[in-house]
VOGU-3710 file (C-alpha; in Angstrom, 3 decimals, decimal comma):
1> mgieaetver> 182,262/190,533/-88,495  182,214/191,829/-91,996  179,827/193,277/-94,703  179,078/191,334/-97,707  180,585/192,615/-101,003  177,150/193,120/-102,531  176,162/195,440/-99,774  179,673/197,278/-99,932  179,034/197,955/-103,624  175,548/199,339/-102,709
11> mvawrrdlht> 176,822/201,505/-100,127  179,367/203,103/-102,446  176,616/203,655/-104,993  174,245/205,060/-102,335  177,038/207,464/-101,007  177,881/208,711/-104,349  174,294/209,456/-105,371  173,766/211,261/-102,125  177,000/213,244/-102,635  175,769/214,194/-106,151
21> hpelafqevr> 172,363/215,409/-104,894  173,038/217,143/-101,496  170,304/218,785/-99,411  170,445/221,325/-96,724  169,003/221,021/-93,325  165,345/220,212/-93,150  165,222/220,010/-96,963  166,490/216,239/-97,316  163,339/215,374/-99,152  165,162/213,118/-101,783
31> tadlvarela> 167,558/211,876/-99,200  164,774/210,632/-97,073  162,907/209,161/-99,926  165,916/207,116/-100,862  166,331/206,055/-97,274  162,677/205,052/-96,855  162,724/203,258/-99,989  165,878/201,199/-99,222  164,722/200,309/-95,720  161,417/199,152/-96,926
41> acglsvktgl> 163,245/197,068/-99,592  164,832/195,276/-96,715  161,619/194,452/-95,192  161,601/197,013/-92,248  158,755/199,067/-91,167  159,338/202,570/-91,899  158,088/205,992/-90,355  158,897/209,206/-92,399  158,278/212,848/-91,564  159,616/212,500/-87,978
51> grtgvvgtls> 161,193/215,868/-86,941  160,057/217,221/-90,290  162,190/215,175/-92,726  163,560/212,418/-90,456  163,163/208,459/-91,111  163,064/205,616/-88,730  163,279/202,138/-89,910  162,611/199,388/-87,474  163,740/195,805/-87,489  161,987/193,652/-84,974
61> rgdgptiglr> 162,819/190,173/-84,063  160,509/189,381/-81,046  160,903/190,444/-77,250  164,327/191,587/-76,240  166,630/194,603/-76,007  165,979/197,543/-78,242  168,996/199,707/-79,624  168,869/202,823/-81,602  171,464/203,647/-84,396  171,411/207,173/-85,614
71> admdalpiqe> 172,925/208,804/-88,803  172,638/212,393/-89,885  171,509/213,295/-93,485  172,157/217,124/-94,209  174,645/218,838/-96,297  176,265/222,140/-95,979  176,036/225,589/-97,921  179,410/225,195/-99,423  180,545/225,316/-103,050  182,313/221,893/-103,781
81> atgvayasrt> 185,873/221,927/-105,077  186,507/218,099/-105,118  186,729/217,642/-108,748  185,195/214,106/-108,341  182,986/212,686/-111,136  180,004/212,418/-108,619  180,526/216,029/-107,331  177,400/217,960/-106,071  175,092/219,118/-108,860  173,398/221,637/-106,665
91> pgvmhacghd> 175,399/225,061/-106,771  176,503/226,021/-103,243  175,634/223,028/-101,469  177,883/219,895/-100,657  178,401/216,920/-98,393  181,435/218,438/-96,818  180,890/216,657/-93,432  180,504/213,055/-94,791  176,795/212,659/-93,889  176,443/210,969/-97,117
101> ghvamllgaa> 178,755/208,428/-95,889  176,939/208,125/-92,532  173,709/207,456/-94,332  175,202/204,823/-96,651  176,792/203,040/-93,817  173,675/202,795/-91,671  171,639/201,472/-94,695  174,360/198,972/-95,113  174,000/197,959/-91,608  170,211/197,746/-91,935
111> rhlaartdlt> 170,569/195,653/-95,235  173,058/193,302/-93,485  171,076/192,822/-90,090  167,772/192,333/-92,111  169,188/189,325/-93,610  170,168/187,709/-90,397  167,737/185,319/-88,332  169,595/184,962/-85,158  168,807/188,318/-83,402  166,427/188,722/-80,554
121> gtvhfifqpa> 165,171/192,076/-79,988  164,600/195,316/-81,777  166,800/197,837/-83,962  165,671/201,331/-84,666  167,647/202,890/-87,699  167,256/206,728/-86,980  168,073/208,783/-90,062  168,169/212,493/-88,696  167,779/215,559/-90,523  169,365/219,018/-90,021
131> eecegggram> 172,416/218,263/-87,799  174,281/221,290/-89,064  173,378/224,067/-86,510  169,702/223,593/-86,961  168,920/221,111/-84,226  167,257/218,142/-86,085  168,192/215,816/-83,378  166,118/218,023/-80,876  163,327/218,123/-83,462  163,131/214,295/-83,714
141> vedglfrlfp> 163,046/213,953/-79,829  160,288/216,626/-79,556  158,352/214,910/-82,356  158,096/211,822/-80,140  161,340/209,813/-81,321  161,695/207,747/-78,050  158,025/207,693/-77,262  157,286/206,078/-80,584  160,586/204,076/-80,652  161,718/203,325/-77,165
151> cdsvfglhnw> 165,517/202,541/-76,995  167,449/200,949/-74,134  170,606/202,882/-75,758  171,358/204,872/-78,717  174,558/205,149/-80,619  175,742/207,835/-83,028  179,106/207,707/-85,241  180,968/210,344/-87,285  183,751/210,153/-89,727  186,834/211,685/-88,382
161> pglplgtlat> 189,733/213,021/-90,407  192,968/212,866/-88,554  192,313/209,336/-87,159  193,667/206,442/-89,067  191,383/204,226/-91,287  190,476/201,225/-89,256  190,506/203,191/-85,788  187,303/203,731/-83,584  187,677/206,228/-80,838  185,349/207,404/-77,993
171> rvgaimasld> 185,355/208,365/-74,349  183,188/208,386/-71,249  181,733/211,754/-70,573  181,642/214,810/-72,739  183,074/213,787/-76,139  181,847/217,169/-77,820  181,209/220,681/-76,588  178,009/222,630/-76,023  177,404/225,355/-78,646  176,318/228,644/-77,649
181> tfeitvtgfg> 176,280/232,148/-79,468  176,140/235,631/-78,329  175,428/239,092/-79,831  176,572/242,241/-78,026  175,084/245,471/-79,164  177,195/248,625/-77,884  175,299/251,919/-78,064  177,081/255,141/-77,645  176,686/258,731/-79,144  177,868/259,066/-82,682
191> thaampergt> 179,864/262,070/-83,781  182,445/263,477/-86,366  185,454/261,368/-86,579  187,407/264,458/-86,272  185,698/265,500/-82,872  185,620/262,149/-80,836  185,323/264,104/-77,610  181,875/264,964/-78,519  180,576/261,442/-78,778  181,069/257,993/-77,263
201> dtlvvaseiv> 182,965/255,774/-79,534  181,275/252,495/-79,797  184,166/250,983/-81,943  186,830/251,704/-79,157  184,203/250,312/-76,604  183,611/247,130/-78,619  187,374/246,610/-79,092  187,870/246,727/-75,420  184,892/244,185/-74,788  186,584/241,728/-77,393
211> lalqtivsrr> 189,907/241,856/-75,409  188,173/241,682/-72,076  186,099/238,596/-73,127  189,448/236,746/-73,457  190,128/237,037/-69,813  187,095/234,717/-69,091  189,270/231,814/-70,308  192,510/232,857/-69,247  191,473/234,291/-65,821  187,931/233,497/-64,793
221> iaptdpvvls> 187,530/229,869/-65,514  189,804/227,166/-64,071  192,487/225,916/-66,672  191,178/222,394/-66,089  187,845/223,266/-67,499  187,884/223,451/-71,358  186,260/226,553/-72,730  186,557/228,188/-76,144  185,311/231,733/-76,670  185,775/233,242/-80,119
231> vtqihggday> 184,676/236,451/-81,258  183,857/235,991/-85,004  182,127/239,237/-85,950  182,383/242,968/-85,376  180,183/245,435/-87,290  180,053/249,196/-86,999  180,117/252,308/-89,116  179,471/253,125/-92,611  181,694/256,118/-93,364  185,339/256,751/-92,718
241> nvipdraiir> 184,703/260,088/-91,116  181,905/259,157/-88,760  182,185/257,625/-85,462  179,040/255,297/-85,293  176,595/255,239/-82,381  176,300/251,586/-82,538  178,542/248,510/-82,911  177,673/244,811/-82,621  179,841/242,045/-81,605  179,019/238,425/-82,346
251> gtvrcldeav> 180,747/235,046/-81,327  180,421/231,552/-80,149  181,338/229,652/-76,915  182,008/226,028/-76,436  182,182/224,107/-73,044  182,100/220,579/-71,834  180,644/221,361/-68,488  177,091/222,587/-67,723  178,148/224,710/-64,648  180,920/226,284/-66,439
261> rarvaelvea> 178,573/227,065/-69,429  176,344/228,858/-67,237  179,296/230,750/-65,506  180,599/231,820/-68,969  177,315/233,369/-69,918  177,108/235,352/-66,569  180,590/236,717/-67,283  179,962/237,588/-71,007  177,005/239,762/-69,757  178,937/241,251/-66,755
271> iasgtagthg> 182,150/242,123/-68,873  180,197/243,596/-71,684  178,110/245,655/-69,521  180,881/246,830/-67,197  183,344/247,838/-69,968  180,683/249,821/-71,903  179,657/251,478/-68,641  183,154/252,820/-67,838  182,869/254,744/-71,325  179,421/255,869/-70,856
281> araevayrfg> 178,229/253,494/-73,403  175,510/250,739/-73,006  175,970/247,101/-73,945  172,940/244,812/-74,482  173,743/240,965/-74,599  171,680/238,413/-76,332  172,930/234,951/-75,278  171,649/231,992/-76,923  172,165/228,447/-75,601  172,360/226,013/-78,176
291> ypatintada> 173,429/222,511/-78,478  174,306/220,846/-75,126  177,499/218,828/-74,778  177,521/215,402/-75,966  177,863/213,185/-73,076  178,520/209,350/-73,190  177,628/206,802/-70,467  180,362/204,593/-69,225  178,097/201,417/-69,947  177,376/202,712/-73,492
301> vgtalaaagt> 181,089/203,365/-74,220  181,906/199,821/-72,951  179,499/198,465/-75,386  180,693/200,259/-78,244  184,291/199,184/-77,504  183,341/195,747/-77,187  181,216/195,832/-80,250  184,203/197,344/-82,217  186,514/194,645/-80,860  184,418/192,125/-83,097
311> vsditarrgd> 184,929/193,956/-86,449  187,988/192,631/-88,031  188,742/195,704/-89,963  188,788/197,989/-86,898  192,394/197,536/-85,797  192,690/200,129/-83,111  190,065/200,989/-80,430  190,616/204,100/-78,169  188,419/204,567/-75,218  190,355/207,607/-73,931
321> vgpsmasedf> 190,342/210,044/-76,878  190,398/213,563/-75,976  187,167/215,527/-76,432  186,556/217,952/-79,457  185,292/221,528/-78,958  183,263/221,313/-81,860  179,391/220,491/-81,304  176,844/217,828/-82,281  173,183/217,575/-81,827  173,094/214,000/-81,220
331> aymleacpga> 173,535/215,513/-77,700  169,864/215,987/-77,618  169,250/212,235/-78,050  171,732/211,370/-75,376  170,026/213,670/-73,077  166,680/211,675/-73,637  168,297/208,264/-73,725  171,804/206,702/-72,590  174,134/205,906/-75,175  177,545/206,705/-76,761
341> yawigtdgsq> 178,957/208,644/-79,660  182,189/207,546/-81,535  184,527/208,624/-84,264  185,689/206,411/-87,013  189,035/207,169/-88,736  189,075/208,101/-92,517  192,760/208,836/-93,216  194,278/206,471/-95,540  197,666/206,682/-97,178  197,072/210,400/-97,267
351> rslplhnpgy> 195,606/212,574/-94,318  192,080/213,549/-95,366  191,068/217,084/-95,628  189,228/218,619/-92,604  185,536/218,518/-92,444  183,692/221,661/-93,934  186,525/221,972/-96,373  185,364/222,605/-100,051  187,816/219,811/-101,258  186,706/217,353/-98,516
361> dfndaalpig> 185,249/213,807/-99,710  184,300/210,995/-97,659  186,547/207,896/-97,860  184,681/205,249/-99,244  187,148/202,688/-97,611  185,423/203,506/-94,386  181,973/202,503/-95,402  182,221/198,715/-94,587  184,070/199,541/-91,422  181,160/201,739/-90,068
371> aaywaalath> 178,566/199,530/-91,231  180,150/196,526/-89,569  180,473/198,547/-86,294  176,818/199,550/-86,253  175,785/195,904/-87,112  178,222/194,818/-84,376  176,671/197,082/-81,929  173,172/195,620/-82,773  174,222/192,004/-82,493  176,233/192,640/-79,357
381> slri> 173,187/194,405/-77,691  170,520/191,970/-78,962  172,452/189,021/-77,346  172,420/186,638/-80,269
//
């Protein structure tokens, strides 16, 4: 299966237009308008405003299976440094995660499938806002995505630097981690820095808590259970000669298993409180459970690999790729509907820059590959 040359040209034009005009989470107004306009031009029925700025286009070909295909639309608060002619015109905002490419690929698949007359069933093209830490997938689900557009299965796709162009990779079970955050407020008794014995040094307490938290991964959780716990911020004090009465620690936790996730949260609370208590200080923990892990079903992974096998430009299929400890809010859709998430390689002759890098740019050579994969998922599921 391949995508027509005219559609490929349009995908490149769409992608570069979106790259020039990036929009942050839940601000994807122009992007959603472009998506809705192009879907309508293909003859699809279009629903806008789902999950605030989300769009769903529906291609119906009578009774039969129903499949959902999802692309994310939002950009990141990063100042672009690519130097390309179509670089972002919005200061401090850029498509540094390839969502411009995801939108273009799904529009290309919609255009390709709309021209076919040999399908039996329904395809819902889901364009999701706010994937970048804002939970747009959850917003769409809570706004009735699968009630309004029931799906037998739903599939997501992300470009993946580090995988060669022409590679599709996925796995059964957790492919991406849950995303939780914590804030620990350490309260003690401030004093003059030259008289530490008269106070409770919250910075020393905070430092010990940071070190103790690392024992969660190394000593409290089985080494067979992947966990990442990273402290990313420590704040305390305003003067060089004052020991502050408060210090704040912030960080993130990533897990692949829900039971492990709950256990880590308990341990963060216990370690922070216990460590602070030994110094006569107090620690309050605000623990926020965010995105769940992205869990693929075995049947959907089988469908994904079978569909990929019909795409001539996909030269390598991997069904046993290792999981990433990054997170993805497509997880909310997979909690509500069985499906699978996959990565598509973007490395050409040179390795792509990493996602979220100011110099990153989506590789347009991946556009026809991703669009053909999405189209193949539909044709495979709808049983031509």
